[in-house]
C-alpha positions in Angstrom: 102.9 117.7 68.0 103.4 116.2 71.6 100.7 117.2 73.9 99.6 117.1 77.3 102.8 116.1 79.1 103.0 116.6 82.9 106.3 114.8 83.4 109.5 116.2 82.0 111.1 112.9 81.7 108.2 111.4 79.6 108.1 114.3 77.2 112.0 113.8 77.1 111.6 110.2 75.8 109.0 111.1 73.5 111.2 113.6 71.9 114.1 111.2 71.6 111.7 108.7 70.3 110.1 111.3 67.7 113.8 112.3 66.5 114.9 108.9 66.2 112.0 108.0 63.4 111.8 111.6 61.9 115.2 113.5 62.7 114.2 116.5 60.5 110.5 116.9 61.4 109.3 120.0 63.1 108.7 119.1 66.6 106.0 120.8 68.9 106.6 120.0 72.5 103.7 121.2 74.7 103.5 120.6 78.5 100.4 120.6 80.7 100.6 123.1 83.7 98.6 123.8 86.8 97.3 127.2 88.0 100.9 128.2 89.0 102.2 127.4 85.6 104.0 124.3 86.8 104.0 120.8 85.4 102.6 118.0 87.1 106.0 116.9 88.5 106.6 120.4 89.8 108.7 121.8 87.0 108.4 125.5 86.7 108.3 127.4 83.4 111.9 128.5 83.9 113.0 124.8 84.3 110.7 123.2 81.5 111.6 125.9 78.8 115.2 125.4 79.3 115.0 121.8 79.1 112.7 121.4 76.2 114.8 123.9 74.3 117.8 121.7 75.3 116.3 118.8 74.1 115.6 120.0 70.7 112.1 121.0 70.4 111.3 123.4 67.7 108.1 124.9 69.3 107.6 125.2 73.0 104.2 125.4 74.5 101.4 124.6 77.1 97.9 122.7 76.3 95.3 121.3 78.4 94.5 121.4 82.3 94.0 125.3 82.7 92.0 128.1 81.1 93.1 130.9 79.1 94.0 133.1 82.0 96.6 130.9 83.7 98.0 129.7 80.4 98.4 133.3 79.3 100.3 134.0 82.5 102.7 130.9 81.8 103.3 131.9 78.3 104.5 135.2 79.2 107.1 133.6 81.6 108.3 131.1 78.8 108.4 134.2 76.2 111.1 135.9 78.3 113.3 132.6 78.4 113.3 131.5 74.8 113.6 133.1 71.3 112.0 129.7 69.9 108.3 129.9 68.5 105.5 129.2 71.1 102.5 127.5 71.2 99.2 127.8 73.2 96.1 125.6 73.2 94.0 126.3 76.8 91.1 124.4 77.7 87.8 126.4 77.3 88.0 127.0 80.9 87.7 125.1 84.2 85.0 122.3 83.8 82.1 122.1 86.0 80.4 119.0 86.9 76.8 119.3 85.9 74.6 116.2 86.1 77.5 114.1 85.9 78.9 115.9 82.8 82.0 117.8 82.5 80.8 121.3 81.1 83.3 124.0 79.8 81.9 127.4 80.5 84.2 129.5 78.2 82.2 131.2 75.6 83.6 131.4 72.2 83.8 135.3 72.3 85.9 134.8 75.5 88.6 132.6 73.8 88.6 135.0 71.0 89.4 137.8 73.0 92.3 135.7 74.5 93.4 134.4 71.2 94.7 138.1 70.4 96.2 138.3 73.9 98.2 135.1 73.2 99.5 136.2 69.9 100.4 139.7 71.4 102.4 137.5 74.1 104.5 136.1 71.2 102.6 132.8 70.4 102.7 131.5 66.9 100.6 128.6 66.9 97.3 129.0 68.9 94.3 126.6 69.4 92.1 125.2 72.1 92.2 122.0 74.1 89.3 120.3 76.3 85.8 121.8 75.7 87.0 123.7 72.6 84.3 123.3 70.0 84.4 124.4 66.1 82.5 127.6 67.3 85.3 128.4 69.5 87.8 127.9 66.9 86.0 130.1 64.3 85.5 132.9 66.6 89.3 132.9 67.5 90.4 132.8 63.7 87.8 135.9 62.9 89.3 137.8 66.0 92.9 137.3 64.8 92.3 138.2 60.9 90.1 141.3 61.9 92.9 142.6 64.4 95.6 141.6 62.1 97.5 140.3 65.3 101.2 140.0 65.3 103.6 138.2 67.7 105.8 140.2 69.6 109.6 139.9 70.0 111.0 139.9 73.4 114.2 139.6 75.1 115.0 136.2 76.9 117.5 134.8 79.3 117.7 130.8 79.7 118.1 130.3 83.6 120.0 126.9 83.4 123.1 128.0 84.7 121.2 129.6 87.9 119.6 126.1 88.5 122.6 124.4 88.5 124.3 126.9 90.8 121.3 126.3 93.2 121.9 122.4 93.3 124.2 120.8 96.0 126.7 117.8 95.6 125.9 115.0 97.8 129.0 113.5 100.0 130.6 110.5 99.1 129.1 107.1 100.1 131.2 106.7 103.1 129.6 109.6 104.5 126.0 109.0 104.0 125.6 105.9 106.4 127.1 103.3 108.3 126.7 100.9 105.3 128.0 103.4 103.3 131.0 103.7 105.2 131.5 99.9 105.3 131.1 99.4 101.5 133.7 102.4 100.8 136.2 100.8 103.3 135.8 97.4 101.6 134.3 95.7 104.5 131.9 92.9 104.2 128.3 94.1 104.9 125.6 92.0 106.5 121.9 92.8 106.4 119.0 90.8 108.0 115.4 91.2 106.9 112.6 92.0 109.3 109.1 91.9 107.8 106.5 94.5 109.3 104.1 93.3 111.3 100.4 92.8 110.0 99.0 94.8 113.1 100.0 97.5 115.7 102.2 95.3 117.9 105.9 95.9 116.9 107.5 94.4 120.0 108.6 91.1 118.3 110.3 92.8 115.5 112.1 95.5 117.9 113.3 92.5 120.0 114.4 90.7 117.0 116.3 93.9 115.8 118.0 94.1 119.1 118.8 90.4 118.9 120.5 91.0 115.3 122.4 93.7 116.7 123.7 91.9 119.5 124.9 89.4 117.1 126.9 91.9 114.9 124.5 92.4 112.0 125.2 95.8 110.3 121.5 96.9 109.6 118.1 95.7 109.2 116.4 95.4 105.9 112.5 96.2 106.0 110.6 95.4 102.9 107.6 97.4 101.8 104.4 95.1 101.8 106.1 92.1 100.3 103.8 90.5 98.1 101.5 93.4 98.2 100.4 92.2 101.5 98.7 94.9 103.8 101.2 95.4 106.7 102.5 98.1 109.0 104.2 101.2 107.3 107.8 100.0 106.8 109.0 103.5 107.1 107.3 103.6 110.5 109.0 100.3 111.6 112.4 101.8 110.4 111.8 104.8 112.8 110.8 102.3 115.8 113.7 100.2 115.4 116.3 102.9 114.9 114.9 104.3 118.0 114.3 101.4 120.3 117.0 99.0 119.1 119.5 101.3 118.0 120.4 99.7 114.9 120.6 101.2 111.4 117.9 100.2 108.8 117.4 99.9 105.1 114.1 101.1 103.7 112.5 99.4 100.8 110.9 102.1 98.8 108.3 100.9 96.0 106.5 102.8 93.2 103.3 100.6 93.7 101.2 102.7 96.1 102.6 106.3 95.5 102.5 108.9 92.7 105.7 110.9 92.1 104.3 113.9 94.3 103.9 111.5 97.2 107.4 110.0 96.7 109.0 113.0 97.1 107.0 113.8 100.0 107.7 110.5 101.8 111.4 110.5 100.7 112.0 113.9 102.2 110.3 112.9 105.5 111.9 109.8 105.7 115.6 111.6 105.3 114.7 114.2 107.9 113.6 111.3 110.4 117.2 109.7 110.1 116.5 107.1 107.4 119.4 107.1 105.2 119.5 103.9 103.4 117.3 102.8 100.5 116.5 100.1 98.2 114.4 101.2 95.3 112.0 98.6 93.8 109.1 98.8 91.4 106.9 96.5 93.9 104.9 93.6 93.3 101.4 94.3 91.7 98.2 93.9 94.1 96.9 91.2 92.2 99.5 89.2 93.6 98.6 90.0 97.3 95.5 89.2 99.6 93.6 92.4 98.5 93.6 91.8 94.6 90.9 94.7 94.0 93.4 97.4 95.3 94.7 99.6 92.7 98.3 100.5 91.8 99.8 103.5 90.8 103.3 102.7 89.1 103.8 106.4 88.0 107.5 105.2 87.5 109.4 102.1 87.9 112.5 101.4 89.9 114.7 103.0 87.1 112.5 106.3 87.5 112.6 106.1 91.1 116.4 106.1 91.6 116.3 109.2 89.3 114.0 110.9 91.7 116.3 110.0 94.6 119.4 110.8 92.9 118.1 114.3 92.2 117.0 114.9 95.8 120.4 114.1 96.8 121.6 116.8 94.5 119.0 119.4 96.0 116.6 119.1 93.1 112.8 118.1 93.1 111.2 115.8 90.8 110.7 118.9 88.3 114.5 120.0 88.5 113.8 123.0 90.8 116.3 123.6 93.6 114.9 122.7 97.1 118.1 124.0 99.0 119.7 121.4 101.1 119.8 118.0 99.5 119.4 114.6 100.9 122.2 112.1 101.4 120.6 108.9 100.6 122.5 105.6 100.1 120.5 104.3 97.0 120.1 100.8 96.8 118.5 98.6 93.8 117.5 95.1 93.2 118.8 92.6 90.8 118.0 89.0 90.0 120.9 87.0 88.5 118.6 83.8 88.0 116.0 85.4 85.8 115.0 83.9 82.5 115.5 86.9 80.6 119.2 88.1 81.8 119.7 90.5 78.7 116.7 92.4 79.9 117.9 92.1 83.4 121.2 93.5 82.5 119.9 96.3 80.5 117.6 97.4 83.3 120.6 97.3 85.8 122.5 99.3 83.5 119.9 101.9 83.5 119.6 101.9 87.3 123.4 102.6 87.7 123.1 105.4 85.2 120.3 106.9 87.1 122.3 107.0 90.2 122.3 103.6 92.2 125.2 103.1 94.8 124.7 99.4 95.4 122.7 96.3 94.6 121.0 93.5 96.6 120.4 90.3 94.7 117.5 87.9 94.8 118.2 84.8 97.0 121.2 83.0 95.4 121.2 79.1 94.9 123.2 78.8 91.9 126.7 80.5 92.1 127.2 79.9 88.3 124.5 82.3 87.4 125.8 84.8 90.0 129.3 84.7 88.5 127.8 85.1 85.0 125.7 88.3 86.2 128.9 89.8 88.0 131.0 89.3 84.8 128.3 91.0 82.5 128.0 94.0 84.9 131.7 94.7 85.4 131.8 97.8 83.3 129.2 99.6 85.3 129.8 97.7 88.5 128.6 99.0 91.8 128.9 97.0 95.2 126.7 93.8 95.1 125.2 92.2 98.2 124.1 88.6 97.6 120.6 87.5 98.8 120.9 84.6 101.1 117.6 82.5 102.0 117.5 79.6 104.6 114.8 77.4 103.2 112.6 75.9 105.8 111.0 73.1 103.5 110.8 71.3 100.2 107.6 73.6 99.7 109.5 76.7 100.3 112.2 75.5 97.6 109.2 74.9 95.0 107.6 78.1 96.0 110.8 80.1 95.5 111.5 78.5 92.1 107.9 78.7 90.5 106.3 81.6 92.0 109.1 84.1 92.7 111.3 83.5 89.6 114.3 82.5 91.9 116.5 80.0 90.1 116.7 77.0 92.5 118.6 74.0 91.1 117.0 70.7 91.2 119.9 69.5 93.6 118.8 71.8 96.1 115.3 70.9 95.9 116.1 67.1 96.2 118.3 67.9 99.3 115.5 69.4 100.9 113.0 66.8 100.0 115.3 64.2 101.6 114.7 65.8 105.1 112.6 63.3 107.2 111.0 66.2 109.2 110.4 69.9 109.6 113.4 70.4 112.3 115.6 68.6 109.9 114.4 70.4 106.8 115.2 73.9 108.5 118.7 72.5 109.4 119.3 71.5 106.0 118.1 74.9 104.7 120.6 76.7 107.0 123.2 74.4 105.9 122.5 75.1 102.3 122.5 78.8 102.8 126.1 78.6 104.9 127.3 77.0 101.7 126.0 79.7 99.4 127.4 82.4 101.7 130.7 80.8 101.9 131.0 80.7 98.1 129.8 84.2 97.5 132.1 86.2 100.0 135.0 86.3 97.5 132.7 87.7 94.6 130.5 90.2 96.5 130.5 93.2 99.0 127.8 91.8 101.4 125.0 89.6 102.2 121.5 90.2 103.1 120.2 87.2 104.9 116.4 86.2 105.1 114.6 85.3 108.5 111.8 83.1 107.3 109.0 83.1 109.2 110.4 85.5 111.5 113.0 83.2 112.9 115.8 85.4 113.4 118.1 82.8 114.9 118.1 81.0 111.5 119.8 84.3 109.9 122.4 84.1 112.7 122.9 80.4 112.2 123.8 81.1 108.8 126.6 83.9 109.5 127.6 82.1 112.3 131.3 80.7 111.6 131.3 82.7 108.3 133.4 85.6 110.3 131.0 88.2 109.7 128.6 87.8 113.0 129.3 86.5 116.5 126.4 85.6 118.4 126.2 87.5 121.8 122.7 86.5 123.0 
């Protein structure tokens, strides 16, 4: 018996796991619903009934969250959709907080009266969830015995095909954004990262975006509170840069700070304001940042987030329900060719592509051999890849990248940075190394994301200058 699942993808994975270890066992799949009969992810009875049946549940039902009245209404809707046996385990009403304790107020007699109604509605397996006591179960059993209740048979109509007809097909990536168009044409794409300010003054970032646009950069990539630091909303900065600088932006979207409902709301809002490029990442945990007591959400990881955005592109919400016109996001993901456990990285990358990723941006590349190995291993599920290019500013910067960000930085790079006699020489050496990396990756990947450490946008242009992808016009 699988109980209290609020998200369809979670119960789907649970069903798959159960079938893997016990293929022939009878499987009861129960979701938890709200007062309107929908799961926490918004899936309606019409949606989750069809999916649970398709995924191989032997019994479909509901438990927890609501009392008998709301659950009965949901069960009556489910009964019209499937011939499978049904189950129902309502709470003993909605709890009331009394002196710090949750008290469930439904009496055993009340639960017993609804037990008969559930059976009349076609339920074969009945019980209770939160707040249910032995007295409730005893009264329910006695009521069913005395009334000799029998489940009724109803006609049903699975609505899967109707849902599919309501979905839309997103346009090809070449029609979703300027970056998508360049990738579709096979042209080399250049991004430069601008980090949001810590306060409300965004003038430096907008001026930097204007400078980069004049230099021929294709888009500005804006991270979401990198290293779990508190900064201006990157969505707000995307909107401001597109408005005042007139250059396309790429929005980092993380799972750390939002539950799935907030994710859907913000994604719909972002698209409506004209933001069409995303990079979907899990996000750094708060303990890495300057507010370690902050809490994280992580309802899903980057793979789940890509799946949510992909569904939105097809006009479906997180519960699989039609929302009308779909979004047209160009979906990017992260990749780390230099991570120690490369097998796990490849496995997760394959899942991201399967979930709907359109392109990938790597961590900074300092070892071409590792990038080449990564590209060979993803060849059978290849999507366009943009290589991360980082102009180091000091030997400490190189050591930080290697030891704290899990970026593969060869000893030869660290030694080169260490030989610089002063800060200016170190920055120049970092730009030279980044140029070398960019030159070597150009024939391997479809673009580059160049960092601008410490807000020095000129460093990014210095890297691209002479590479044939940007011309300085400032």
